[in-house]
mmCIF file of the N, C-alpha and C atoms, coordinates in Angstrom:
data_MODEL
# 
_entry.id   MODEL 
# 
loop_
_atom_site.group_PDB 
_atom_site.id 
_atom_site.type_symbol 
_atom_site.label_atom_id 
_atom_site.label_alt_id 
_atom_site.label_comp_id 
_atom_site.label_asym_id 
_atom_site.label_entity_id 
_atom_site.label_seq_id 
_atom_site.pdbx_PDB_ins_code 
_atom_site.Cartn_x 
_atom_site.Cartn_y 
_atom_site.Cartn_z 
_atom_site.occupancy 
_atom_site.B_iso_or_equiv 
_atom_site.pdbx_formal_charge 
_atom_site.auth_seq_id 
_atom_site.auth_comp_id 
_atom_site.auth_asym_id 
_atom_site.auth_atom_id 
_atom_site.pdbx_PDB_model_num 
ATOM 1   N N  . MET A 1 1  ? 62.646 99.451  107.188 1.00 0.00 ? 1  MET A N  1 
ATOM 2   C CA . MET A 1 1  ? 62.460 98.804  105.931 1.00 0.00 ? 1  MET A CA 1 
ATOM 3   C C  . MET A 1 1  ? 60.986 98.500  105.705 1.00 0.00 ? 1  MET A C  1 
ATOM 4   N N  . LYS A 1 2  ? 60.290 98.155  106.780 1.00 0.00 ? 2  LYS A N  1 
ATOM 5   C CA . LYS A 1 2  ? 58.861 97.873  106.642 1.00 0.00 ? 2  LYS A CA 1 
ATOM 6   C C  . LYS A 1 2  ? 58.104 99.102  106.154 1.00 0.00 ? 2  LYS A C  1 
ATOM 7   N N  . GLU A 1 3  ? 58.492 100.263 106.682 1.00 0.00 ? 3  GLU A N  1 
ATOM 8   C CA . GLU A 1 3  ? 57.825 101.508 106.307 1.00 0.00 ? 3  GLU A CA 1 
ATOM 9   C C  . GLU A 1 3  ? 57.880 101.749 104.800 1.00 0.00 ? 3  GLU A C  1 
ATOM 10  N N  . TYR A 1 4  ? 58.979 101.374 104.160 1.00 0.00 ? 4  TYR A N  1 
ATOM 11  C CA . TYR A 1 4  ? 59.148 101.584 102.722 1.00 0.00 ? 4  TYR A CA 1 
ATOM 12  C C  . TYR A 1 4  ? 58.885 100.322 101.903 1.00 0.00 ? 4  TYR A C  1 
ATOM 13  N N  . LYS A 1 5  ? 58.359 99.286  102.586 1.00 0.00 ? 5  LYS A N  1 
ATOM 14  C CA . LYS A 1 5  ? 58.024 98.014  101.938 1.00 0.00 ? 5  LYS A CA 1 
ATOM 15  C C  . LYS A 1 5  ? 59.224 97.401  101.222 1.00 0.00 ? 5  LYS A C  1 
ATOM 16  N N  . LEU A 1 6  ? 60.386 97.439  101.906 1.00 0.00 ? 6  LEU A N  1 
ATOM 17  C CA . LEU A 1 6  ? 61.611 96.854  101.366 1.00 0.00 ? 6  LEU A CA 1 
ATOM 18  C C  . LEU A 1 6  ? 61.850 95.494  102.003 1.00 0.00 ? 6  LEU A C  1 
ATOM 19  N N  . VAL A 1 7  ? 62.438 94.595  101.237 1.00 0.00 ? 7  VAL A N  1 
ATOM 20  C CA . VAL A 1 7  ? 62.774 93.268  101.734 1.00 0.00 ? 7  VAL A CA 1 
ATOM 21  C C  . VAL A 1 7  ? 64.294 93.186  101.851 1.00 0.00 ? 7  VAL A C  1 
ATOM 22  N N  . PRO A 1 8  ? 64.809 92.898  103.049 1.00 0.00 ? 8  PRO A N  1 
ATOM 23  C CA . PRO A 1 8  ? 66.263 92.841  103.200 1.00 0.00 ? 8  PRO A CA 1 
ATOM 24  C C  . PRO A 1 8  ? 66.853 91.666  102.423 1.00 0.00 ? 8  PRO A C  1 
ATOM 25  N N  . SER A 1 9  ? 68.031 91.869  101.889 1.00 0.00 ? 9  SER A N  1 
ATOM 26  C CA . SER A 1 9  ? 68.737 90.814  101.176 1.00 0.00 ? 9  SER A CA 1 
ATOM 27  C C  . SER A 1 9  ? 69.653 90.122  102.162 1.00 0.00 ? 9  SER A C  1 
ATOM 28  N N  . MET A 1 10 ? 69.418 88.867  102.378 1.00 0.00 ? 10 MET A N  1 
ATOM 29  C CA . MET A 1 10 ? 70.215 88.127  103.354 1.00 0.00 ? 10 MET A CA 1 
ATOM 30  C C  . MET A 1 10 ? 70.705 86.829  102.743 1.00 0.00 ? 10 MET A C  1 
ATOM 31  N N  . SER A 1 11 ? 71.954 86.489  103.037 1.00 0.00 ? 11 SER A N  1 
ATOM 32  C CA . SER A 1 11 ? 72.479 85.192  102.621 1.00 0.00 ? 11 SER A CA 1 
ATOM 33  C C  . SER A 1 11 ? 72.171 84.188  103.728 1.00 0.00 ? 11 SER A C  1 
ATOM 34  N N  . ARG A 1 12 ? 72.638 82.969  103.518 1.00 0.00 ? 12 ARG A N  1 
ATOM 35  C CA . ARG A 1 12 ? 72.385 81.949  104.542 1.00 0.00 ? 12 ARG A CA 1 
ATOM 36  C C  . ARG A 1 12 ? 73.091 82.330  105.851 1.00 0.00 ? 12 ARG A C  1 
ATOM 37  N N  . ALA A 1 13 ? 72.629 81.812  106.919 1.00 0.00 ? 13 ALA A N  1 
ATOM 38  C CA . ALA A 1 13 ? 73.201 82.112  108.239 1.00 0.00 ? 13 ALA A CA 1 
ATOM 39  C C  . ALA A 1 13 ? 74.677 81.759  108.287 1.00 0.00 ? 13 ALA A C  1 
ATOM 40  N N  . GLY A 1 14 ? 75.464 82.647  108.849 1.00 0.00 ? 14 GLY A N  1 
ATOM 41  C CA . GLY A 1 14 ? 76.881 82.406  109.010 1.00 0.00 ? 14 GLY A CA 1 
ATOM 42  C C  . GLY A 1 14 ? 77.748 82.823  107.838 1.00 0.00 ? 14 GLY A C  1 
ATOM 43  N N  . ASN A 1 15 ? 77.135 83.283  106.745 1.00 0.00 ? 15 ASN A N  1 
ATOM 44  C CA . ASN A 1 15 ? 77.925 83.711  105.582 1.00 0.00 ? 15 ASN A CA 1 
ATOM 45  C C  . ASN A 1 15 ? 78.189 85.204  105.702 1.00 0.00 ? 15 ASN A C  1 
ATOM 46  N N  . CYS A 1 16 ? 79.379 85.538  106.169 1.00 0.00 ? 16 CYS A N  1 
ATOM 47  C CA . CYS A 1 16 ? 79.688 86.943  106.430 1.00 0.00 ? 16 CYS A CA 1 
ATOM 48  C C  . CYS A 1 16 ? 80.318 87.638  105.229 1.00 0.00 ? 16 CYS A C  1 
ATOM 49  N N  . HIS A 1 17 ? 80.547 86.945  104.128 1.00 0.00 ? 17 HIS A N  1 
ATOM 50  C CA . HIS A 1 17 ? 81.255 87.526  102.998 1.00 0.00 ? 17 HIS A CA 1 
ATOM 51  C C  . HIS A 1 17 ? 80.332 88.079  101.922 1.00 0.00 ? 17 HIS A C  1 
ATOM 52  N N  . ASP A 1 18 ? 79.063 87.931  102.092 1.00 0.00 ? 18 ASP A N  1 
ATOM 53  C CA . ASP A 1 18 ? 78.151 88.272  101.018 1.00 0.00 ? 18 ASP A CA 1 
ATOM 54  C C  . ASP A 1 18 ? 78.154 89.756  100.670 1.00 0.00 ? 18 ASP A C  1 
ATOM 55  N N  . ASN A 1 19 ? 78.458 90.632  101.607 1.00 0.00 ? 19 ASN A N  1 
ATOM 56  C CA . ASN A 1 19 ? 78.485 92.066  101.323 1.00 0.00 ? 19 ASN A CA 1 
ATOM 57  C C  . ASN A 1 19 ? 79.887 92.666  101.459 1.00 0.00 ? 19 ASN A C  1 
ATOM 58  N N  . ALA A 1 20 ? 80.914 91.853  101.371 1.00 0.00 ? 20 ALA A N  1 
ATOM 59  C CA . ALA A 1 20 ? 82.276 92.324  101.605 1.00 0.00 ? 20 ALA A CA 1 
ATOM 60  C C  . ALA A 1 20 ? 82.680 93.444  100.657 1.00 0.00 ? 20 ALA A C  1 
ATOM 61  N N  . VAL A 1 21 ? 82.332 93.327  99.385  1.00 0.00 ? 21 VAL A N  1 
ATOM 62  C CA . VAL A 1 21 ? 82.733 94.342  98.408  1.00 0.00 ? 21 VAL A CA 1 
ATOM 63  C C  . VAL A 1 21 ? 82.072 95.677  98.707  1.00 0.00 ? 21 VAL A C  1 
ATOM 64  N N  . VAL A 1 22 ? 80.791 95.663  98.951  1.00 0.00 ? 22 VAL A N  1 
ATOM 65  C CA . VAL A 1 22 ? 80.094 96.930  99.218  1.00 0.00 ? 22 VAL A CA 1 
ATOM 66  C C  . VAL A 1 22 ? 80.494 97.509  100.567 1.00 0.00 ? 22 VAL A C  1 
ATOM 67  N N  . GLU A 1 23 ? 80.772 96.652  101.546 1.00 0.00 ? 23 GLU A N  1 
ATOM 68  C CA . GLU A 1 23 ? 81.240 97.147  102.840 1.00 0.00 ? 23 GLU A CA 1 
ATOM 69  C C  . GLU A 1 23 ? 82.583 97.860  102.673 1.00 0.00 ? 23 GLU A C  1 
ATOM 70  N N  . SER A 1 24 ? 83.453 97.296  101.868 1.00 0.00 ? 24 SER A N  1 
ATOM 71  C CA . SER A 1 24 ? 84.745 97.921  101.595 1.00 0.00 ? 24 SER A CA 1 
ATOM 72  C C  . SER A 1 24 ? 84.559 99.265  100.890 1.00 0.00 ? 24 SER A C  1 
ATOM 73  N N  . PHE A 1 25 ? 83.638 99.306  99.937  1.00 0.00 ? 25 PHE A N  1 
ATOM 74  C CA . PHE A 1 25 ? 83.344 100.543 99.208  1.00 0.00 ? 25 PHE A CA 1 
ATOM 75  C C  . PHE A 1 25 ? 82.896 101.647 100.160 1.00 0.00 ? 25 PHE A C  1 
ATOM 76  N N  . PHE A 1 26 ? 81.942 101.351 101.030 1.00 0.00 ? 26 PHE A N  1 
ATOM 77  C CA . PHE A 1 26 ? 81.453 102.368 101.963 1.00 0.00 ? 26 PHE A CA 1 
ATOM 78  C C  . PHE A 1 26 ? 82.529 102.781 102.964 1.00 0.00 ? 26 PHE A C  1 
ATOM 79  N N  . ALA A 1 27 ? 83.369 101.853 103.379 1.00 0.00 ? 27 ALA A N  1 
ATOM 80  C CA . ALA A 1 27 ? 84.466 102.203 104.280 1.00 0.00 ? 27 ALA A CA 1 
ATOM 81  C C  . ALA A 1 27 ? 85.426 103.176 103.595 1.00 0.00 ? 27 ALA A C  1 
ATOM 82  N N  . THR A 1 28 ? 85.691 102.936 102.308 1.00 0.00 ? 28 THR A N  1 
ATOM 83  C CA . THR A 1 28 ? 86.584 103.825 101.557 1.00 0.00 ? 28 THR A CA 1 
ATOM 84  C C  . THR A 1 28 ? 85.990 105.225 101.456 1.00 0.00 ? 28 THR A C  1 
ATOM 85  N N  . ILE A 1 29 ? 84.719 105.327 101.136 1.00 0.00 ? 29 ILE A N  1 
ATOM 86  C CA . ILE A 1 29 ? 84.060 106.645 101.057 1.00 0.00 ? 29 ILE A CA 1 
ATOM 87  C C  . ILE A 1 29 ? 84.139 107.350 102.406 1.00 0.00 ? 29 ILE A C  1 
ATOM 88  N N  . LYS A 1 30 ? 83.833 106.624 103.467 1.00 0.00 ? 30 LYS A N  1 
ATOM 89  C CA . LYS A 1 30 ? 83.854 107.236 104.798 1.00 0.00 ? 30 LYS A CA 1 
ATOM 90  C C  . LYS A 1 30 ? 85.248 107.746 105.156 1.00 0.00 ? 30 LYS A C  1 
ATOM 91  N N  . LYS A 1 31 ? 86.265 106.928 104.892 1.00 0.00 ? 31 LYS A N  1 
ATOM 92  C CA . LYS A 1 31 ? 87.631 107.321 105.250 1.00 0.00 ? 31 LYS A CA 1 
ATOM 93  C C  . LYS A 1 31 ? 88.160 108.463 104.390 1.00 0.00 ? 31 LYS A C  1 
ATOM 94  N N  . ARG A 1 32 ? 87.887 108.421 103.104 1.00 0.00 ? 32 ARG A N  1 
ATOM 95  C CA . ARG A 1 32 ? 88.522 109.361 102.183 1.00 0.00 ? 32 ARG A CA 1 
ATOM 96  C C  . ARG A 1 32 ? 87.797 110.678 101.988 1.00 0.00 ? 32 ARG A C  1 
ATOM 97  N N  . ILE A 1 33 ? 86.469 110.695 102.075 1.00 0.00 ? 33 ILE A N  1 
ATOM 98  C CA . ILE A 1 33 ? 85.815 111.968 101.753 1.00 0.00 ? 33 ILE A CA 1 
ATOM 99  C C  . ILE A 1 33 ? 84.828 112.508 102.776 1.00 0.00 ? 33 ILE A C  1 
ATOM 100 N N  . ILE A 1 34 ? 84.129 111.682 103.517 1.00 0.00 ? 34 ILE A N  1 
ATOM 101 C CA . ILE A 1 34 ? 83.094 112.271 104.373 1.00 0.00 ? 34 ILE A CA 1 
ATOM 102 C C  . ILE A 1 34 ? 83.405 112.258 105.862 1.00 0.00 ? 34 ILE A C  1 
ATOM 103 N N  . LYS A 1 35 ? 84.548 111.689 106.245 1.00 0.00 ? 35 LYS A N  1 
ATOM 104 C CA . LYS A 1 35 ? 84.895 111.630 107.667 1.00 0.00 ? 35 LYS A CA 1 
ATOM 105 C C  . LYS A 1 35 ? 85.010 113.044 108.251 1.00 0.00 ? 35 LYS A C  1 
ATOM 106 N N  . ARG A 1 36 ? 84.248 113.283 109.285 1.00 0.00 ? 36 ARG A N  1 
ATOM 107 C CA . ARG A 1 36 ? 84.259 114.549 110.034 1.00 0.00 ? 36 ARG A CA 1 
ATOM 108 C C  . ARG A 1 36 ? 83.873 115.769 109.195 1.00 0.00 ? 36 ARG A C  1 
ATOM 109 N N  . LYS A 1 37 ? 83.124 115.573 108.131 1.00 0.00 ? 37 LYS A N  1 
ATOM 110 C CA . LYS A 1 37 ? 82.664 116.707 107.323 1.00 0.00 ? 37 LYS A CA 1 
ATOM 111 C C  . LYS A 1 37 ? 81.197 116.964 107.582 1.00 0.00 ? 37 LYS A C  1 
ATOM 112 N N  . ILE A 1 38 ? 80.856 118.214 107.561 1.00 0.00 ? 38 ILE A N  1 
ATOM 113 C CA . ILE A 1 38 ? 79.452 118.610 107.628 1.00 0.00 ? 38 ILE A CA 1 
ATOM 114 C C  . ILE A 1 38 ? 79.172 119.409 106.365 1.00 0.00 ? 38 ILE A C  1 
ATOM 115 N N  . TYR A 1 39 ? 78.273 118.910 105.561 1.00 0.00 ? 39 TYR A N  1 
ATOM 116 C CA . TYR A 1 39 ? 77.956 119.558 104.294 1.00 0.00 ? 39 TYR A CA 1 
ATOM 117 C C  . TYR A 1 39 ? 76.872 120.607 104.495 1.00 0.00 ? 39 TYR A C  1 
ATOM 118 N N  . SER A 1 40 ? 76.977 121.685 103.751 1.00 0.00 ? 40 SER A N  1 
ATOM 119 C CA . SER A 1 40 ? 75.985 122.764 103.843 1.00 0.00 ? 40 SER A CA 1 
ATOM 120 C C  . SER A 1 40 ? 74.619 122.297 103.344 1.00 0.00 ? 40 SER A C  1 
ATOM 121 N N  . THR A 1 41 ? 74.653 121.519 102.264 1.00 0.00 ? 41 THR A N  1 
ATOM 122 C CA . THR A 1 41 ? 73.400 121.030 101.684 1.00 0.00 ? 41 THR A CA 1 
ATOM 123 C C  . THR A 1 41 ? 73.564 119.571 101.279 1.00 0.00 ? 41 THR A C  1 
ATOM 124 N N  . ARG A 1 42 ? 72.449 118.931 101.090 1.00 0.00 ? 42 ARG A N  1 
ATOM 125 C CA . ARG A 1 42 ? 72.444 117.559 100.591 1.00 0.00 ? 42 ARG A CA 1 
ATOM 126 C C  . ARG A 1 42 ? 73.075 117.505 99.202  1.00 0.00 ? 42 ARG A C  1 
ATOM 127 N N  . GLU A 1 43 ? 72.833 118.528 98.405  1.00 0.00 ? 43 GLU A N  1 
ATOM 128 C CA . GLU A 1 43 ? 73.400 118.587 97.050  1.00 0.00 ? 43 GLU A CA 1 
ATOM 129 C C  . GLU A 1 43 ? 74.922 118.639 97.077  1.00 0.00 ? 43 GLU A C  1 
ATOM 130 N N  . ASP A 1 44 ? 75.494 119.362 98.035  1.00 0.00 ? 44 ASP A N  1 
ATOM 131 C CA . ASP A 1 44 ? 76.956 119.395 98.178  1.00 0.00 ? 44 ASP A CA 1 
ATOM 132 C C  . ASP A 1 44 ? 77.510 118.000 98.471  1.00 0.00 ? 44 ASP A C  1 
ATOM 133 N N  . ALA A 1 45 ? 76.851 117.282 99.369  1.00 0.00 ? 45 ALA A N  1 
ATOM 134 C CA . ALA A 1 45 ? 77.278 115.921 99.706  1.00 0.00 ? 45 ALA A CA 1 
ATOM 135 C C  . ALA A 1 45 ? 77.150 115.004 98.496  1.00 0.00 ? 45 ALA A C  1 
ATOM 136 N N  . LYS A 1 46 ? 76.018 115.081 97.806  1.00 0.00 ? 46 LYS A N  1 
ATOM 137 C CA . LYS A 1 46 ? 75.811 114.241 96.629  1.00 0.00 ? 46 LYS A CA 1 
ATOM 138 C C  . LYS A 1 46 ? 76.854 114.521 95.550  1.00 0.00 ? 46 LYS A C  1 
ATOM 139 N N  . ALA A 1 47 ? 77.169 115.773 95.337  1.00 0.00 ? 47 ALA A N  1 
ATOM 140 C CA . ALA A 1 47 ? 78.144 116.152 94.309  1.00 0.00 ? 47 ALA A CA 1 
ATOM 141 C C  . ALA A 1 47 ? 79.527 115.609 94.654  1.00 0.00 ? 47 ALA A C  1 
ATOM 142 N N  . GLU A 1 48 ? 79.938 115.719 95.917  1.00 0.00 ? 48 GLU A N  1 
ATOM 143 C CA . GLU A 1 48 ? 81.265 115.238 96.295  1.00 0.00 ? 48 GLU A CA 1 
ATOM 144 C C  . GLU A 1 48 ? 81.354 113.719 96.197  1.00 0.00 ? 48 GLU A C  1 
ATOM 145 N N  . ILE A 1 49 ? 80.315 113.036 96.621  1.00 0.00 ? 49 ILE A N  1 
ATOM 146 C CA . ILE A 1 49 ? 80.303 111.574 96.535  1.00 0.00 ? 49 ILE A CA 1 
ATOM 147 C C  . ILE A 1 49 ? 80.286 111.126 95.074  1.00 0.00 ? 49 ILE A C  1 
ATOM 148 N N  . PHE A 1 50 ? 79.472 111.771 94.251  1.00 0.00 ? 50 PHE A N  1 
ATOM 149 C CA . PHE A 1 50 ? 79.427 111.449 92.821  1.00 0.00 ? 50 PHE A CA 1 
ATOM 150 C C  . PHE A 1 50 ? 80.807 111.637 92.184  1.00 0.00 ? 50 PHE A C  1 
ATOM 151 N N  . ASN A 1 51 ? 81.444 112.760 92.462  1.00 0.00 ? 51 ASN A N  1 
ATOM 152 C CA . ASN A 1 51 ? 82.768 113.024 91.897  1.00 0.00 ? 51 ASN A CA 1 
ATOM 153 C C  . ASN A 1 51 ? 83.794 111.992 92.344  1.00 0.00 ? 51 ASN A C  1 
ATOM 154 N N  . PHE A 1 52 ? 83.745 111.606 93.600  1.00 0.00 ? 52 PHE A N  1 
ATOM 155 C CA . PHE A 1 52 ? 84.663 110.585 94.103  1.00 0.00 ? 52 PHE A CA 1 
ATOM 156 C C  . PHE A 1 52 ? 84.476 109.272 93.344  1.00 0.00 ? 52 PHE A C  1 
ATOM 157 N N  . ILE A 1 53 ? 83.229 108.867 93.174  1.00 0.00 ? 53 ILE A N  1 
ATOM 158 C CA . ILE A 1 53 ? 82.950 107.598 92.501  1.00 0.00 ? 53 ILE A CA 1 
ATOM 159 C C  . ILE A 1 53 ? 83.331 107.664 91.026  1.00 0.00 ? 53 ILE A C  1 
ATOM 160 N N  . GLU A 1 54 ? 82.902 108.701 90.335  1.00 0.00 ? 54 GLU A N  1 
ATOM 161 C CA . GLU A 1 54 ? 83.092 108.779 88.885  1.00 0.00 ? 54 GLU A CA 1 
ATOM 162 C C  . GLU A 1 54 ? 84.477 109.255 88.452  1.00 0.00 ? 54 GLU A C  1 
ATOM 163 N N  . MET A 1 55 ? 85.160 110.020 89.289  1.00 0.00 ? 55 MET A N  1 
ATOM 164 C CA . MET A 1 55 ? 86.463 110.552 88.897  1.00 0.00 ? 55 MET A CA 1 
ATOM 165 C C  . MET A 1 55 ? 87.638 109.757 89.484  1.00 0.00 ? 55 MET A C  1 
ATOM 166 N N  . PHE A 1 56 ? 87.400 108.997 90.559  1.00 0.00 ? 56 PHE A N  1 
ATOM 167 C CA . PHE A 1 56 ? 88.493 108.226 91.152  1.00 0.00 ? 56 PHE A CA 1 
ATOM 168 C C  . PHE A 1 56 ? 88.161 106.740 91.284  1.00 0.00 ? 56 PHE A C  1 
ATOM 169 N N  . TYR A 1 57 ? 87.113 106.425 92.011  1.00 0.00 ? 57 TYR A N  1 
ATOM 170 C CA . TYR A 1 57 ? 86.859 105.038 92.397  1.00 0.00 ? 57 TYR A CA 1 
ATOM 171 C C  . TYR A 1 57 ? 86.662 104.122 91.186  1.00 0.00 ? 57 TYR A C  1 
ATOM 172 N N  . ASN A 1 58 ? 85.759 104.463 90.293  1.00 0.00 ? 58 ASN A N  1 
ATOM 173 C CA . ASN A 1 58 ? 85.517 103.593 89.135  1.00 0.00 ? 58 ASN A CA 1 
ATOM 174 C C  . ASN A 1 58 ? 86.652 103.596 88.119  1.00 0.00 ? 58 ASN A C  1 
ATOM 175 N N  . PRO A 1 59 ? 87.198 104.743 87.728  1.00 0.00 ? 59 PRO A N  1 
ATOM 176 C CA . PRO A 1 59 ? 88.221 104.696 86.680  1.00 0.00 ? 59 PRO A CA 1 
ATOM 177 C C  . PRO A 1 59 ? 89.639 104.393 87.162  1.00 0.00 ? 59 PRO A C  1 
ATOM 178 N N  . LYS A 1 60 ? 89.954 104.621 88.437  1.00 0.00 ? 60 LYS A N  1 
ATOM 179 C CA . LYS A 1 60 ? 91.354 104.530 88.862  1.00 0.00 ? 60 LYS A CA 1 
ATOM 180 C C  . LYS A 1 60 ? 91.649 103.523 89.965  1.00 0.00 ? 60 LYS A C  1 
ATOM 181 N N  . LYS A 1 61 ? 90.760 103.383 90.940  1.00 0.00 ? 61 LYS A N  1 
ATOM 182 C CA . LYS A 1 61 ? 91.054 102.532 92.109  1.00 0.00 ? 61 LYS A CA 1 
ATOM 183 C C  . LYS A 1 61 ? 91.090 101.066 91.707  1.00 0.00 ? 61 LYS A C  1 
ATOM 184 N N  . ARG A 1 62 ? 92.223 100.414 91.987  1.00 0.00 ? 62 ARG A N  1 
ATOM 185 C CA . ARG A 1 62 ? 92.367 98.992  91.680  1.00 0.00 ? 62 ARG A CA 1 
ATOM 186 C C  . ARG A 1 62 ? 91.745 98.151  92.783  1.00 0.00 ? 62 ARG A C  1 
ATOM 187 N N  . HIS A 1 63 ? 91.205 97.000  92.392  1.00 0.00 ? 63 HIS A N  1 
ATOM 188 C CA . HIS A 1 63 ? 90.517 96.134  93.343  1.00 0.00 ? 63 HIS A CA 1 
ATOM 189 C C  . HIS A 1 63 ? 91.020 94.706  93.233  1.00 0.00 ? 63 HIS A C  1 
ATOM 190 N N  . SER A 1 64 ? 91.216 94.057  94.350  1.00 0.00 ? 64 SER A N  1 
ATOM 191 C CA . SER A 1 64 ? 91.698 92.675  94.330  1.00 0.00 ? 64 SER A CA 1 
ATOM 192 C C  . SER A 1 64 ? 90.658 91.739  93.724  1.00 0.00 ? 64 SER A C  1 
ATOM 193 N N  . HIS A 1 65 ? 89.374 92.017  93.925  1.00 0.00 ? 65 HIS A N  1 
ATOM 194 C CA . HIS A 1 65 ? 88.343 91.121  93.398  1.00 0.00 ? 65 HIS A CA 1 
ATOM 195 C C  . HIS A 1 65 ? 88.137 91.265  91.883  1.00 0.00 ? 65 HIS A C  1 
ATOM 196 N N  . THR A 1 66 ? 88.798 92.241  91.254  1.00 0.00 ? 66 THR A N  1 
ATOM 197 C CA . THR A 1 66 ? 88.721 92.369  89.795  1.00 0.00 ? 66 THR A CA 1 
ATOM 198 C C  . THR A 1 66 ? 90.081 92.088  89.163  1.00 0.00 ? 66 THR A C  1 
ATOM 199 N N  . GLY A 1 67 ? 90.927 91.390  89.874  1.00 0.00 ? 67 GLY A N  1 
ATOM 200 C CA . GLY A 1 67 ? 92.230 91.041  89.336  1.00 0.00 ? 67 GLY A CA 1 
ATOM 201 C C  . GLY A 1 67 ? 93.219 92.184  89.324  1.00 0.00 ? 67 GLY A C  1 
ATOM 202 N N  . GLY A 1 68 ? 93.032 93.155  90.196  1.00 0.00 ? 68 GLY A N  1 
ATOM 203 C CA . GLY A 1 68 ? 93.969 94.266  90.312  1.00 0.00 ? 68 GLY A CA 1 
ATOM 204 C C  . GLY A 1 68 ? 93.754 95.400  89.330  1.00 0.00 ? 68 GLY A C  1 
ATOM 205 N N  . VAL A 1 69 ? 92.587 95.430  88.705  1.00 0.00 ? 69 VAL A N  1 
ATOM 206 C CA . VAL A 1 69 ? 92.274 96.532  87.791  1.00 0.00 ? 69 VAL A CA 1 
ATOM 207 C C  . VAL A 1 69 ? 91.088 97.328  88.326  1.00 0.00 ? 69 VAL A C  1 
ATOM 208 N N  . SER A 1 70 ? 90.902 98.520  87.784  1.00 0.00 ? 70 SER A N  1 
ATOM 209 C CA . SER A 1 70 ? 89.792 99.361  88.222  1.00 0.00 ? 70 SER A CA 1 
ATOM 210 C C  . SER A 1 70 ? 88.464 98.776  87.721  1.00 0.00 ? 70 SER A C  1 
ATOM 211 N N  . PRO A 1 71 ? 87.351 99.139  88.357  1.00 0.00 ? 71 PRO A N  1 
ATOM 212 C CA . PRO A 1 71 ? 86.055 98.671  87.873  1.00 0.00 ? 71 PRO A CA 1 
ATOM 213 C C  . PRO A 1 71 ? 85.801 99.046  86.410  1.00 0.00 ? 71 PRO A C  1 
ATOM 214 N N  . ALA A 1 72 ? 86.228 100.233 86.001  1.00 0.00 ? 72 ALA A N  1 
ATOM 215 C CA . ALA A 1 72 ? 86.009 100.661 84.616  1.00 0.00 ? 72 ALA A CA 1 
ATOM 216 C C  . ALA A 1 72 ? 86.787 99.777  83.644  1.00 0.00 ? 72 ALA A C  1 
ATOM 217 N N  . LYS A 1 73 ? 88.037 99.478  83.958  1.00 0.00 ? 73 LYS A N  1 
ATOM 218 C CA . LYS A 1 73 ? 88.852 98.613  83.094  1.00 0.00 ? 73 LYS A CA 1 
ATOM 219 C C  . LYS A 1 73 ? 88.296 97.188  83.058  1.00 0.00 ? 73 LYS A C  1 
ATOM 220 N N  . PHE A 1 74 ? 87.849 96.716  84.211  1.00 0.00 ? 74 PHE A N  1 
ATOM 221 C CA . PHE A 1 74 ? 87.275 95.375  84.288  1.00 0.00 ? 74 PHE A CA 1 
ATOM 222 C C  . PHE A 1 74 ? 86.028 95.284  83.413  1.00 0.00 ? 74 PHE A C  1 
ATOM 223 N N  . GLU A 1 75 ? 85.165 96.271  83.510  1.00 0.00 ? 75 GLU A N  1 
ATOM 224 C CA . GLU A 1 75 ? 83.942 96.294  82.713  1.00 0.00 ? 75 GLU A CA 1 
ATOM 225 C C  . GLU A 1 75 ? 84.260 96.402  81.219  1.00 0.00 ? 75 GLU A C  1 
ATOM 226 N N  . GLU A 1 76 ? 85.230 97.223  80.889  1.00 0.00 ? 76 GLU A N  1 
ATOM 227 C CA . GLU A 1 76 ? 85.653 97.380  79.492  1.00 0.00 ? 76 GLU A CA 1 
ATOM 228 C C  . GLU A 1 76 ? 86.149 96.046  78.920  1.00 0.00 ? 76 GLU A C  1 
ATOM 229 N N  . ALA A 1 77 ? 86.972 95.344  79.681  1.00 0.00 ? 77 ALA A N  1 
ATOM 230 C CA . ALA A 1 77 ? 87.484 94.042  79.239  1.00 0.00 ? 77 ALA A CA 1 
ATOM 231 C C  . ALA A 1 77 ? 86.358 93.024  79.108  1.00 0.00 ? 77 ALA A C  1 
ATOM 232 N N  . TYR A 1 78 ? 85.421 93.066  80.042  1.00 0.00 ? 78 TYR A N  1 
ATOM 233 C CA . TYR A 1 78 ? 84.286 92.137  80.022  1.00 0.00 ? 78 TYR A CA 1 
ATOM 234 C C  . TYR A 1 78 ? 83.474 92.313  78.743  1.00 0.00 ? 78 TYR A C  1 
ATOM 235 N N  . TYR A 1 79 ? 83.108 93.555  78.424  1.00 0.00 ? 79 TYR A N  1 
ATOM 236 C CA . TYR A 1 79 ? 82.291 93.787  77.238  1.00 0.00 ? 79 TYR A CA 1 
ATOM 237 C C  . TYR A 1 79 ? 83.086 93.567  75.953  1.00 0.00 ? 79 TYR A C  1 
ATOM 238 N N  . SER A 1 80 ? 84.361 93.820  75.986  1.00 0.00 ? 80 SER A N  1 
ATOM 239 C CA . SER A 1 80 ? 85.206 93.542  74.839  1.00 0.00 ? 80 SER A CA 1 
ATOM 240 C C  . SER A 1 80 ? 85.242 92.038  74.547  1.00 0.00 ? 80 SER A C  1 
ATOM 241 N N  . GLU A 1 81 ? 85.341 91.253  75.601  1.00 0.00 ? 81 GLU A N  1 
ATOM 242 C CA . GLU A 1 81 ? 85.339 89.795  75.464  1.00 0.00 ? 81 GLU A CA 1 
ATOM 243 C C  . GLU A 1 81 ? 84.006 89.296  74.916  1.00 0.00 ? 81 GLU A C  1 
ATOM 244 N N  . LEU A 1 82 ? 82.902 89.894  75.334  1.00 0.00 ? 82 LEU A N  1 
ATOM 245 C CA . LEU A 1 82 ? 81.588 89.492  74.834  1.00 0.00 ? 82 LEU A CA 1 
ATOM 246 C C  . LEU A 1 82 ? 81.472 89.694  73.333  1.00 0.00 ? 82 LEU A C  1 
ATOM 247 N N  . LYS A 1 83 ? 82.068 90.767  72.838  1.00 0.00 ? 83 LYS A N  1 
ATOM 248 C CA . LYS A 1 83 ? 81.995 91.064  71.400  1.00 0.00 ? 83 LYS A CA 1 
ATOM 249 C C  . LYS A 1 83 ? 82.753 90.039  70.572  1.00 0.00 ? 83 LYS A C  1 
ATOM 250 N N  . THR A 1 84 ? 83.781 89.427  71.155  1.00 0.00 ? 84 THR A N  1 
ATOM 251 C CA . THR A 1 84 ? 84.597 88.495  70.391  1.00 0.00 ? 84 THR A CA 1 
ATOM 252 C C  . THR A 1 84 ? 84.049 87.064  70.446  1.00 0.00 ? 84 THR A C  1 
ATOM 253 N N  . VAL A 1 85 ? 83.070 86.835  71.284  1.00 0.00 ? 85 VAL A N  1 
ATOM 254 C CA . VAL A 1 85 ? 82.513 85.471  71.421  1.00 0.00 ? 85 VAL A CA 1 
ATOM 255 C C  . VAL A 1 85 ? 81.443 85.226  70.404  1.00 0.00 ? 85 VAL A C  1 
# 
């Protein structure tokens, strides 16, 4: 991180839940699409990951932290609510 002048994002000591959502996301990607695969090119890997996120994860996969709806539906409802306020 120092090499790229990045600052790590850390919560207070002992708070293990701060990255739970993203940890779950990466676990899902690892289990469902990239486990034991060797891609011919970086572009092949990027394309498969992009397709997984845009064609399944965001529009279809339900999440407990969004009330059992997909991220796309949650975002749609959020912006719809903003318009009515």
